[in-house]
C-alpha positions, 0 to 999 in steps of 0.5 A: 500499500502506498505511504503517498494518500490523501484525506480529501473525499474520505470515506470509512471504507474506500471502495475499489473502481470508485474511490481507490486509494491511488486512483490514476486520474488524481496522481501527478505526471512522473516523468522517468520516475521508477516505483522499484528503486531504491536511489542513493542519496546523491539522487533523492529529491527534497520533496517527498517521493513520488507515488508507487505504481499500483502493484498486485500486492496493492490490490491485496492490502486494499481491495476496498478494505482500507479504511480512511482512518487507516490511510491517514494513521499510515501516511503519517509514518515517514522520514518526514515524521522521523526528522521532526520528533527528533527536532521536537524531543531531546534524547533521555538521558539513560545515565540519569536513569539507573534500572529502576526499583519496582518499575519507579525513578525518584523524583532526582532522575525523573527525565523531562516531559519532552524527553524520549529514548529513541530506539530502533529495530531493522529488518535483514531484507533492509540490509541486503537492499542496502548492501546491493545498492551500495556493493558491500556485504550485508553485515557492513550494511548493517554497520552502516545503518547503526553508524547513521541511526545511533553513531557520531557521523549520523543523524546526532550531527544535526537537528535542534537537539543532536538526537539519535537512536540509543538502541539499534536491535536486528529483527532477525533475533525476535525472528527466531523467537517467531519461528519457535513460537510458530512451531509450537503454534502448528503443535497445538493446533494439530491437537486442538480440535476447536482450532480451525485447519489448516493454520494460515500465515502470512508475511504480508500485513495486507493479508490480515486487512485482505482476510478481516475485511473480505473473508471473515470465515478465515479468520479462525484459521489464522496465527496468531503469532505477532510478526518480528516487527511487533514483537520487537516493539513490545520487548522494546517497550515493555522492558525499557519502560520496566527497567528504567521506570518510565512510560512507554509513550516517552519510548520512540520505536523506528522500524525499518522495514521492506516494504509500505505494508509494514506502516498498515500493520504498525497502525493496527490497535491491537499493538498498542500498549493497552493490550499487553500492559493495561495498567499504564493510564492514558492514550494507547501508545503504539508498539511501533511508532513509526515505519520507513522503508530503504528508500526512505531511510535514504530519504532521511539521511539526505533531508540530514546531508549525511552521505551513507556511503562515507559513513564508517562500515564497523560497529558504533564503539561499545563505550558509545552504546548505553548499556541495555538495562538487562543483561540477559536480554541484551546477550540475546539482543546484541551478540556479535554477527559471527554467532548469530543464527545461521538460518538466513543462509539457507535459500530453502528458507525463502527471504519471508521469515522462513516459517514453513521451513522452520516447522517442516524441519522442528518435525523432522528432528523429532522422526528420526529417518523421515524425510521432506518431499517437495511437489507441486500443487494444483500450478507451479505457484502452489508448493505442497509439502510432506514429511513422510517417515521411514515407511512413507507414512505422512506426518505432516503436510503443508504448502506454501501458495503464492499469488492473489490468484491462488490465494483467493482459491484457498479462501474459497476452499475454506469457505463453509457450505451454506445452509438453506434458510428454509426447515429442514433443508439440505445444505445448498451446495456441498463443500469441495472435495478438496478443502485443504483440511489435510494441511496443518500449515499453509504459508502465503506469499507475495508473487514469487517472482519478487522477493517477498517484503521486498516490494514496489518501492524497493528495487533499483533497477528500470522497471522497463528491463525484466533483465535488469530487474532479474541481476538486481534481484539476484544481488539482493538475494545474494545479499540476503542469503550470504549473511556476510563473508567477512564475519570474522572481522575484528570490529566484531569484538566490539558488539560484545555487551560493553565488556560485561562478562555476564553479558558476552556470549561465554556460554557458547556458540548460539547457533550450536550450543551445549551438547544438551540444548536443542538446535534446529535450522540454525536456531537454539531453541533452549536458549530463545525459550529461556529468554522468552520465559525471563521476558515474561518474569520480568515485565510480568505479563504472560507471554500469550499476551505479549507475543500474540495478537487477534483478529476481528471482522470488520463490516464495510458501510460504503454508500450508507448513511452515516451521522455527520456530526463533524467534517471527514477530515476532522474526524479522521484527525480525531481517529489518529490522535486517539489511536497513540503513537505521537502524533 
């Protein structure tokens, strides 16, 4: 979904073909505009970027189901919003906030009302896109982004308060948690008779929007697990507010993600502190305050007059980074790249999270001698996976669906048979034979030929040159799957958490673990589960509340008469303000 949205002529729902969020006749004329381009800062214009061309995934997210309130909330998330927030609020001085007792600070070290703790999370797809743009490794792209966000030569050189981001984390760490929790959710669904099967999941927030507003009958099938973006937001705000004794509203979380739909996800009312901390007074505060894409990151650098390619390609020195208040979580969040999970280096896992791959491998480890068999479904964009035991009996069946048409077909198959309203009448139509109920888990992805989660504005080649597009995609894929070819750099030692022996990864490699620890798909399951239990205990909130979300059927009122007590623009502005998040 585009971030360039208008508040003119709003309805509660924007109807396709009547009031599309990006009507062609209202778009400004674009000269040589390439919606698939990430432009380096020497080419980025000072004005707002032009809107991206509509794509299949835009239709998936829109399709008459994007409310005007959501449109306004999404449009507020931009690099301009980042600059305005940094200029408005000074960075909270952490040296005056020793970890508090019982979640409270004393009057002597209480922060000023305008001060904020700035935190950021960066996805691996963004690092891969930046790496391909500048011809560097994925790891060095991560260093470049970290130097820009929190280093002395980055955002801190300008603005009214010289503010930068005090903590920058890799969403890969919370993705490990999501993989493990996702496998457990599949286990639970297989034994829970009340859970609709198959369990559906997707890396695209547009899929949730599509299901809630057009096909609510599939909601019982949806995985309730939060995304790595959302889980990173909950962890940062819950832990930092607890340990520093500050309100969640004093923590401002920026997520740098690969697609515009992540802005839509961050705007969901379920992803606020009210869902995990109902005791906090005041309005609901988003777990993720703002989402920008790779291209907007370059616009942010250009607005500050910073050339990313001139930043040091090494970590921010430990002496310049504040100590994370909880040592155990610091070990998990800030372990050096050489100790990170190896799952990202496996192309079989895909680029949209590797959830299905991890589910299959988890079950395979429980059945020695089993094997995974892959076969084509009804067409080339439907792939089915079977885990077979030594006697070729099926242990688990999963599938991956690519493309909007296949998703529509899946949704139709899951629709329950309609009952006649006449007393004693039989079912009006029989349920289709192939309902997909023999599948335990289905992963829904965007169009196969585009790197999932790396969409419209993210690719760097001319859209009119398919060969160049494929070459660019190959470069991004190589950067994503390689992780790093120079993981043994001396700079890695700086990432050990501030010289604190208790914080260093002294218990062995994260990926391999101890002999008595469970490791699946390069993920140390034992360590991650221990971290999740520790997090839940630390903040006093059940893990089920922290890690899972809910969905709801949303009714469209297009064409219905509404009481108009205030102007549409004023009404939506009021909704935006009440939804929380520092606007």
